[in-house]
C-alpha positions as CSV (number, residue, x, y, z in Angstrom):
1,M,73.4,48.4,206.5
2,G,76.0,51.0,207.7
3,S,76.5,54.6,206.7
4,I,76.7,56.2,203.2
5,A,78.6,59.2,201.9
6,L,77.0,62.3,200.3
7,V,79.1,64.8,198.3
8,F,77.6,68.2,197.5
9,G,79.1,70.3,194.7
10,Y,79.3,73.6,196.7
11,G,79.5,77.2,195.6
12,R,78.4,80.7,196.4
13,R,75.1,80.7,194.4
14,V,73.9,77.3,195.6
15,K,75.1,77.2,199.2
16,Y,71.8,78.3,200.8
17,S,69.9,75.3,199.2
18,V,72.7,72.9,200.1
19,N,72.8,74.2,203.7
20,V,69.1,73.6,204.2
21,L,69.3,70.1,202.8
22,V,72.3,69.2,205.0
23,G,70.3,70.5,208.0
24,A,67.4,68.2,207.0
25,I,69.8,65.3,206.7
26,E,71.3,66.1,210.1
27,Q,67.8,66.0,211.7
28,E,66.3,63.0,209.9
29,L,69.3,60.7,209.3
30,G,72.0,61.7,211.8
31,D,75.3,60.0,211.5
32,T,74.1,57.4,209.0
33,V,75.0,60.0,206.2
34,N,78.5,61.4,206.1
35,V,78.2,64.7,204.3
36,F,81.0,66.4,202.3
37,V,80.6,69.9,200.8
38,T,83.3,70.7,198.3
39,P,83.9,73.0,195.3
40,L,82.5,71.4,192.1
41,R,85.9,71.0,190.4
42,T,87.1,68.8,193.3
43,V,84.1,66.4,193.2
44,P,85.5,63.7,190.8
45,E,88.6,63.0,192.8
46,L,86.7,62.9,196.1
47,L,84.2,60.5,194.6
48,V,86.9,58.1,193.6
49,N,88.3,58.1,197.2
50,L,84.9,57.7,198.9
51,V,83.8,54.8,196.7
52,E,86.9,52.9,197.6
53,E,86.0,53.5,201.3
54,Y,82.2,53.0,201.2
55,G,81.6,50.8,198.1
56,R,79.7,51.2,194.9
57,G,76.1,52.4,195.3
58,R,76.9,53.8,198.8
59,V,78.2,57.2,197.6
60,I,75.9,60.0,196.3
61,Y,77.0,63.0,194.3
62,G,74.4,65.8,194.8
63,Q,74.2,69.0,192.8
64,T,71.9,71.9,193.1
65,L,71.3,73.5,189.7
66,I,70.3,77.1,188.9
67,T,69.8,78.1,185.3
68,P,71.8,81.4,185.4
69,E,74.9,79.4,186.6
70,L,74.6,76.5,184.1
71,P,76.7,77.9,181.2
72,K,79.5,78.6,183.7
73,V,79.6,75.3,185.4
74,I,78.3,72.9,182.8
75,N,81.6,71.4,181.9
76,D,82.5,70.7,185.6
77,V,79.0,69.3,186.2
78,I,79.4,66.8,183.3
79,K,82.8,65.8,184.5
80,A,81.5,65.1,188.0
81,V,78.5,63.1,186.6
82,I,80.7,61.0,184.3
83,A,83.2,60.4,187.2
84,A,80.3,59.4,189.5
85,R,78.9,56.9,187.0
86,K,82.3,55.5,186.2
87,V,83.2,54.7,189.8
88,G,79.7,53.5,190.9
89,A,78.5,56.6,192.8
90,I,74.9,57.9,192.2
91,P,74.6,61.4,190.7
92,V,71.5,63.3,191.7
93,A,70.3,66.8,191.1
94,G,67.8,69.3,192.4
95,G,67.0,73.0,192.5
96,P,65.0,75.3,190.3
97,H,66.8,74.4,187.1
98,A,66.4,70.6,187.6
99,T,62.7,71.2,188.5
100,G,62.1,73.3,185.4
101,D,64.0,70.9,183.2
102,P,64.0,67.3,184.5
103,Y,64.4,65.9,181.0
104,G,67.5,67.8,180.2
105,T,69.0,67.2,183.7
106,L,68.5,63.4,183.3
107,L,69.2,63.0,179.6
108,S,71.7,65.7,178.6
109,L,73.5,66.3,181.9
110,G,73.3,62.6,182.8
111,F,72.1,62.6,186.4
112,E,70.5,59.4,187.5
113,Y,67.8,61.0,189.6
114,V,66.3,64.4,189.7
115,F,64.5,65.9,192.7
116,M,61.7,68.3,191.8
117,G,60.3,71.1,193.9
118,D,60.9,71.0,197.7
119,S,63.5,68.3,198.4
120,E,63.8,68.0,202.2
121,E,61.3,65.2,202.5
122,S,61.9,63.4,199.2
123,F,65.7,63.5,199.4
124,T,66.0,62.3,203.0
125,R,63.5,59.5,202.2
126,F,65.6,58.6,199.1
127,L,68.8,58.5,201.2
128,K,67.1,56.3,203.8
129,E,66.1,53.8,201.2
130,I,69.7,53.5,200.1
131,I,71.0,53.2,203.7
132,E,68.5,50.4,204.3
133,G,69.0,48.6,201.0
134,G,65.5,49.5,199.8
135,D,64.2,50.9,196.5
136,P,65.0,54.6,196.1
137,K,62.6,54.7,193.1
138,S,59.7,54.2,195.6
139,V,60.0,57.8,196.7
140,R,56.8,59.7,195.7
141,P,56.3,62.5,194.9
142,G,59.3,64.7,193.9
143,L,61.4,62.2,192.0
144,A,62.2,61.9,188.3
145,Y,64.4,59.2,186.6
146,I,64.7,57.1,183.4
147,E,63.6,53.5,183.5
148,E,63.6,51.1,180.5
149,E,64.2,54.1,178.3
150,E,61.1,55.8,179.6
151,F,60.9,59.0,181.7
152,V,59.3,58.6,185.1
153,I,58.1,62.0,186.5
154,T,56.4,61.7,189.9
155,G,55.5,65.4,190.4
156,K,57.0,68.1,192.6
157,G,57.7,67.6,196.3
158,R,56.1,70.0,198.8
159,V,57.0,70.7,202.4
160,R,53.7,71.8,203.8
161,D,55.1,72.9,207.2
162,L,58.5,74.8,207.0
163,D,58.9,74.4,210.7
164,R,59.4,70.7,210.3
165,F,63.0,71.2,209.0
166,P,65.9,73.4,210.3
167,A,66.7,76.6,208.5
168,F,70.4,75.7,208.2
169,A,72.9,72.9,209.1
170,L,73.9,73.5,212.7
171,K,76.2,70.5,213.2
172,H,78.2,71.4,210.0
173,R,78.1,75.1,210.9
174,L,76.6,75.9,207.5
175,F,74.6,79.1,208.3
176,N,72.5,81.2,205.9
177,P,69.7,83.7,205.9
178,I,66.5,82.2,207.3
179,E,63.9,81.2,204.7
180,I,60.7,82.6,206.2
181,T,58.4,82.1,203.2
182,R,58.3,79.6,200.3
183,G,56.1,79.8,197.2
184,C,54.5,82.8,195.6
185,P,50.9,83.4,194.5
186,H,51.7,85.8,191.6
187,A,53.3,83.4,189.1
188,C,55.1,86.0,187.1
189,K,55.8,84.6,183.7
190,Y,59.6,85.1,183.8
191,C,60.2,83.7,187.3
192,Q,60.8,80.1,188.4
193,V,59.6,80.5,192.0
194,S,55.9,79.9,191.6
195,Y,56.4,77.1,189.0
196,A,59.0,75.3,191.0
197,F,57.7,75.8,194.6
198,G,54.0,76.5,194.2
199,V,51.6,79.4,194.2
200,M,50.6,79.0,197.9
201,Y,52.5,80.9,200.5
202,R,54.0,78.7,203.2
203,H,55.5,80.5,206.1
204,R,57.9,79.5,208.9
205,S,56.2,80.4,212.2
206,V,57.5,83.3,214.3
207,D,58.4,80.9,217.1
208,N,60.4,78.7,214.8
209,I,62.2,81.7,213.3
210,I,63.1,83.0,216.7
211,H,64.4,79.6,217.7
212,N,66.6,79.4,214.6
213,I,67.9,82.9,215.2
214,E,68.8,82.1,218.8
215,L,70.9,79.2,217.5
216,M,72.6,81.5,215.0
217,V,73.3,84.2,217.6
218,S,74.7,81.7,220.0
219,N,77.1,80.6,217.3
220,G,78.4,84.1,216.7
221,I,76.1,85.2,213.8
222,R,75.2,88.9,214.3
223,D,73.7,90.0,210.9
224,L,70.2,88.5,210.7
225,R,68.8,88.2,207.1
226,F,65.8,86.5,205.6
227,I,64.8,84.7,202.4
228,T,61.4,85.5,201.0
229,P,59.8,86.5,197.7
230,N,58.2,89.4,199.5
231,A,59.3,90.5,202.9
232,L,56.0,92.4,203.6
233,G,54.0,89.4,202.6
234,Y,55.2,87.3,205.5
235,G,52.2,85.7,207.2
236,A,49.8,86.4,204.4
237,Q,47.8,83.6,202.9
238,S,47.2,85.3,199.5
239,N,48.3,88.4,197.7
240,V,46.3,90.5,200.2
241,R,48.6,92.3,202.6
242,D,48.3,91.6,206.3
243,L,51.0,93.2,208.4
244,S,50.1,91.6,211.7
245,K,52.6,88.7,211.4
246,V,55.3,91.0,210.0
247,A,54.8,93.3,213.0
248,E,54.9,90.4,215.4
249,L,58.2,89.0,213.9
250,L,59.9,92.4,213.8
251,R,58.8,93.1,217.4
252,R,60.3,89.8,218.6
253,L,63.5,90.5,216.7
254,Q,64.1,93.6,218.8
255,K,65.7,91.7,221.6
256,F,68.4,90.6,219.3
257,R,69.1,94.1,218.2
258,A,69.3,95.1,221.8
259,G,71.9,92.4,222.2
260,G,74.1,93.8,219.4
261,S,72.7,92.0,216.4
262,R,71.5,93.7,213.2
263,V,68.2,93.0,211.5
264,F,68.0,93.3,207.7
265,F,64.4,93.1,206.3
266,G,63.4,94.0,202.7
267,A,67.0,94.1,201.8
268,F,69.3,91.4,200.2
269,P,68.5,88.5,199.8
270,S,64.8,89.6,199.8
271,E,62.8,92.5,198.4
272,V,59.3,94.0,198.8
273,R,56.4,94.1,196.4
274,P,55.4,97.7,195.7
275,E,51.7,97.3,196.4
276,F,52.5,96.2,199.9
277,V,54.3,99.4,200.8
278,D,52.4,102.3,202.5
279,K,52.9,104.7,205.4
280,E,52.1,102.0,208.0
281,A,54.6,99.5,206.5
282,T,57.4,102.1,206.2
283,L,57.0,103.4,209.7
284,L,57.1,99.8,211.0
285,L,60.3,99.1,209.1
286,K,61.8,102.4,210.2
287,K,61.6,101.6,213.9
288,S,62.4,97.9,213.5
289,V,65.3,97.2,211.1
290,D,68.9,98.2,210.6
291,N,69.0,98.3,206.8
292,R,68.6,101.9,205.4
293,R,68.0,100.6,201.9
294,V,65.0,98.7,200.7
295,I,64.7,96.8,197.4
296,V,61.4,97.2,195.4
297,G,60.5,94.9,192.5
298,A,59.0,96.8,189.6
299,Q,60.3,95.0,186.5
300,S,58.7,97.4,184.0
301,G,57.4,100.9,183.9
302,S,54.6,100.0,181.5
303,N,51.2,99.0,182.9
304,R,50.6,97.0,179.7
305,M,53.8,95.0,180.3
306,L,53.1,94.5,184.0
307,E,49.7,93.0,183.1
308,E,51.4,90.8,180.5
309,L,54.0,89.6,183.0
310,H,51.3,88.8,185.6
311,R,53.0,91.1,188.1
312,G,49.8,92.0,190.0
313,H,50.6,95.6,190.6
314,T,50.7,98.9,188.6
315,V,53.3,101.5,187.8
316,E,51.5,103.8,190.2
317,D,52.1,101.3,193.0
318,V,55.8,101.5,192.4
319,T,55.8,105.3,192.5
320,N,53.8,105.3,195.7
321,A,56.2,102.7,197.3
322,V,59.2,104.9,196.5
323,V,57.5,108.0,197.9
324,H,56.6,106.3,201.2
325,L,60.0,104.7,201.6
326,R,61.8,108.0,200.9
327,K,59.6,109.9,203.4
328,A,60.5,107.3,206.0
329,G,64.2,108.0,205.3
330,F,65.1,104.8,203.3
331,D,67.3,104.6,200.2
332,V,65.4,102.7,197.5
333,D,66.7,100.4,194.8
334,V,64.1,99.5,192.1
335,D,64.5,96.4,190.0
336,Y,63.8,96.5,186.3
337,I,64.1,93.8,183.6
338,F,65.0,94.9,180.1
339,G,64.6,92.9,176.9
340,L,61.3,91.3,178.0
341,P,59.2,89.2,175.6
342,K,56.4,91.1,173.9
343,E,57.9,94.5,174.9
344,T,57.2,97.2,172.4
345,E,59.0,100.5,171.7
346,D,56.1,102.3,173.5
347,D,56.7,100.0,176.6
348,V,60.4,100.9,176.6
349,R,59.6,104.7,176.4
350,E,57.1,104.4,179.3
351,T,59.7,102.4,181.3
352,L,62.4,105.1,180.8
353,K,59.9,107.8,181.6
354,H,59.0,106.0,184.9
355,I,62.7,105.5,185.7
356,T,63.3,109.2,185.3
357,E,60.4,110.0,187.6
358,L,61.7,107.6,190.3
359,I,65.3,108.9,190.1
360,K,63.9,112.4,190.7
361,L,62.3,111.0,193.8
362,G,65.7,109.7,195.0
363,A,65.5,106.1,193.9
364,R,68.3,104.1,192.2
365,V,67.7,101.6,189.4
366,H,68.9,98.0,189.5
367,A,69.0,96.8,185.9
368,H,68.5,93.2,184.8
369,V,68.1,91.5,181.5
370,F,65.5,88.9,180.7
371,L,66.6,85.2,180.9
372,P,64.4,82.4,179.4
373,L,64.2,80.2,182.5
374,P,63.0,76.6,182.0
375,G,59.7,75.7,183.7
376,T,58.2,79.2,183.2
377,P,55.7,80.4,180.5
378,Y,58.7,82.2,178.9
379,S,60.9,79.2,178.6
380,F,61.1,79.3,174.8
381,E,61.2,83.1,174.3
382,N,64.2,84.8,172.8
383,P,66.9,85.9,175.2
384,G,66.8,89.5,176.4
385,R,68.8,92.1,174.6
386,V,69.3,95.8,175.3
387,R,69.1,97.5,171.9
388,G,70.0,100.8,170.3
389,G,68.6,103.8,172.1
390,L,67.8,102.0,175.3
391,R,71.5,100.9,175.6
392,K,72.6,104.5,175.2
393,E,70.1,105.7,177.9
394,L,71.2,103.0,180.3
395,F,74.9,104.0,179.9
396,K,73.8,107.6,180.7
397,L,72.1,106.5,183.9
398,L,75.1,104.4,184.8
399,G,77.4,107.4,184.3
400,K,75.2,109.5,186.6
401,G,75.3,106.9,189.4
402,A,71.5,106.5,189.1
403,M,71.7,102.9,188.0
404,Y,73.7,99.8,188.7
405,G,73.7,96.1,187.8
406,Q,75.3,93.4,185.7
407,W,73.0,93.8,182.7
408,E,75.7,93.5,180.1
409,A,76.9,90.2,181.6
410,Q,73.3,89.1,181.9
411,E,72.7,89.8,178.2
412,R,75.6,87.4,177.4
413,L,74.3,84.9,179.9
414,A,70.8,85.0,178.5
415,A,72.2,84.3,175.0
416,S,74.2,81.3,176.4
417,V,71.1,79.9,178.2
418,A,69.0,80.2,175.0
419,R,71.8,78.5,173.0
420,L,71.9,75.6,175.4
421,R,68.1,75.3,175.1
422,D,68.2,75.5,171.3
423,L,71.0,72.9,171.0
424,G,69.0,70.5,173.3
425,V,71.1,70.6,176.5
426,I,68.2,72.3,178.1
427,I,65.2,70.3,176.9
428,I,62.1,71.2,179.1
429,T,59.5,69.1,177.4
430,R,59.0,65.3,176.9
431,K,58.4,65.8,173.2
432,R,61.8,67.5,172.8
433,A,63.4,64.8,174.9
434,Q,62.0,62.1,172.6
435,E,63.2,64.0,169.5
436,L,66.7,64.1,171.0
437,I,66.7,60.4,171.7
438,S,65.7,59.7,168.1
439,R,68.4,62.0,166.8
440,F,71.1,60.1,168.8
441,G,69.7,56.7,168.3
442,G,68.6,55.9,171.9
443,I,69.4,56.9,175.5
444,S,73.1,57.2,176.2
445,V,73.6,59.6,179.0
446,P,75.0,62.2,179.4
447,L,74.3,63.5,175.9
448,A,75.6,67.0,176.5
449,P,79.3,66.1,175.7
450,K,78.1,65.0,172.2
451,I,76.0,68.1,171.7
452,L,78.7,70.5,173.0
453,R,81.7,68.7,171.4
454,H,82.7,71.7,169.3
455,I,81.5,74.5,171.6
456,K,83.4,76.2,174.4
457,W,81.6,78.2,177.0
């Protein structure tokens, strides 16, 4: 049937996901898919040109969606979707936002198909159906679409074996930190990871990680970083720590350090859970990695709030982690989220007290504000706000250099996300989708331009 064209709207915050999908396409479909990665604003013009070359129904526009970026990119996304539908290209979306809100992604944003959960298998099968003239709706699970004014949700895709797919797109030279673990057993109520990608840890094998690193190093990549919800949880099958696989991985990475590469572990873009940190873990890191700063996820200094959030650790675990890391010579950044649902004045006071204690130990605070992310138990909670006395205290910490973070911008972002939800652009549930259809007299996608007609973001 010949080749097809695939256009990804590309950007800094979605590039890791896109790179992995392009790598899967390179492996599974080879030259039958011509991939173009381009800034989102340039997608409409490129689609017009490609449809002229490949024909209607032979060009796909793909967009990874993440909720924190949606208010910023929504207008460009809708322009690209409208352009795709107008010229006969197929608009599809995936990522944590699309997984958490398939109804809004289909109805309000107007995408024809949504890929939920892991997409390497479902998306490559979908493309193969188009290449061969088959039925893309036959892909199960992992696909959502609208058919005869009904929503069809086939569940979330799961890649059981991460080794099956490359960690990046070698042919297109789209490199990124290596994802070594997917899924998270903790299911924190504010976080999309467990709800989008499952509560079972799935780990890339040490042999496969080393193979991917060899490819990166041979292509001139010298800084080696890893994507994981918990660096010290690598190899574990539950929330019980087992350092054996971490130790094996770090041991085998030493040959790359000897060759001039640098290993970053427990630093951006990953962190460590506090209850996984002890003397053994810090001494292992000290002799094995090049980063001198480690990021610890605390999120609150109130044990009551930690239990409410389903964090699975205590305030004391955070303090112990900082003590061990500082003794080993590491600088420590500790993440906190402010404006959390169900947080009381007592919880705020306890958090500030805990922060003061950690700063005395030499830690630095990384401040965040709660965002109501679709697909989580907190989807419909109020956006986070830093109020009164807390705001004053945060500015004091900022002035002392004891805290950093984009918490003021995140406060505005949280309000924008909540507004999109309350207006009906972010829908989340089937019931809300049906109410929106009734309000507008049927399905006419995308609905977002009608909803947002008098609003500028």
